[in-house]
C-alpha positions in Angstrom: 116.2 46.3 88.3 116.0 50.0 88.7 118.6 51.7 91.0 117.0 53.0 94.2 117.2 56.7 94.6 116.1 58.8 97.6 115.0 62.3 96.9 113.7 63.7 100.2 112.3 67.2 100.8 113.3 69.2 103.8 110.4 67.9 106.0 110.9 64.3 104.9 114.6 64.5 105.8 113.8 66.1 109.2 111.3 63.2 109.9 113.9 60.6 108.8 116.5 62.2 111.1 114.1 61.9 114.1 113.5 58.3 113.3 117.2 57.5 112.8 118.0 59.2 116.1 115.1 57.7 118.2 114.9 54.3 116.4 111.1 54.7 116.5 108.5 57.4 117.3 104.8 58.1 117.2 103.3 61.1 115.3 103.0 63.1 118.5 106.7 62.4 119.4 107.9 63.4 115.9 105.6 66.5 115.9 107.0 67.6 119.3 110.6 67.1 118.2 110.1 69.1 115.1 108.4 72.1 116.7 110.5 75.2 116.0 109.7 78.8 115.3 107.6 77.8 112.3 104.4 76.2 113.3 104.1 72.7 111.9 100.6 71.1 112.0 100.3 67.6 113.5 98.2 66.5 110.5 101.1 67.6 108.2 103.4 65.1 110.0 100.8 62.3 109.8 100.1 62.9 106.1 103.8 63.0 105.3 104.5 59.8 107.2 101.7 58.0 105.2 103.3 59.3 101.9 106.7 58.2 103.1 105.4 54.8 104.0 103.9 54.4 100.5 107.4 55.1 99.1 109.0 52.5 101.4 110.9 55.0 103.5 109.2 54.3 106.8 107.1 51.5 108.2 104.8 51.3 111.2 103.3 49.0 113.8 100.3 49.6 116.0 100.8 49.8 119.7 97.8 50.7 122.0 95.9 52.2 119.0 98.9 54.4 118.2 101.1 54.1 115.1 104.8 53.7 115.9 107.0 54.6 113.0 110.5 53.3 112.2 112.8 54.1 109.3 112.7 51.5 106.6 116.0 52.7 105.1 119.4 53.3 106.7 120.8 56.8 107.1 124.0 55.9 105.3 122.1 54.5 102.3 120.0 57.7 102.0 123.1 60.0 102.4 125.0 58.0 99.8 122.2 58.1 97.2 121.4 61.8 97.8 125.1 62.7 97.5 125.5 60.6 94.4 122.5 62.4 92.8 123.9 65.8 93.7 127.3 64.9 92.3 126.0 63.4 89.1 123.4 66.0 88.3 124.9 69.2 89.6 128.6 68.6 89.1 128.4 66.1 86.2 130.2 63.5 88.2 133.2 65.6 89.1 134.1 65.1 92.7 136.9 67.7 92.3 134.4 70.3 91.1 132.0 69.5 94.0 134.8 69.8 96.6 136.1 73.0 95.0 132.7 74.5 95.1 132.2 73.6 98.7 135.6 74.9 99.7 135.1 78.2 97.9 131.4 78.8 98.9 131.5 77.9 102.6 133.5 79.0 105.6 135.8 76.1 106.6 137.7 75.9 109.9 141.3 74.9 110.1 140.1 71.7 111.9 137.9 70.8 109.0 140.7 71.4 106.5 143.0 69.2 108.5 140.4 66.5 108.6 140.0 66.7 104.8 143.8 66.5 104.3 143.9 63.4 106.5 141.0 61.8 104.5 142.8 62.5 101.2 146.1 61.1 102.6 144.3 57.9 103.8 142.6 57.5 100.5 145.9 57.9 98.6 147.4 55.1 100.7 144.6 52.7 99.7 145.4 53.2 96.0 
């Protein structure tokens, strides 16, 4: 059996985040939620949802002649697979290299550093 991978483009990920947050939504609801400075066509959302359904990412039911979409995959499963893909392909599986890159390329608050230290300490205790 092939290992399930999730490679989502920016729009697909935005749509999934709406569905995870709302549990379910129609195309007009998703379209309204995603309206930003950049104009996004209603038909683009509808087309993307059909493609995502074909990939098994979302599913729909019909309610009063309207498609209501729900996520068919859990947020943590997608996050895990996308992170594993990034780690394996960009950092050749080295978690230390990935964390080092993130620490050196992004601003990090003292609170975030403390949280990371706590997570590492907790992980060491589990070993």
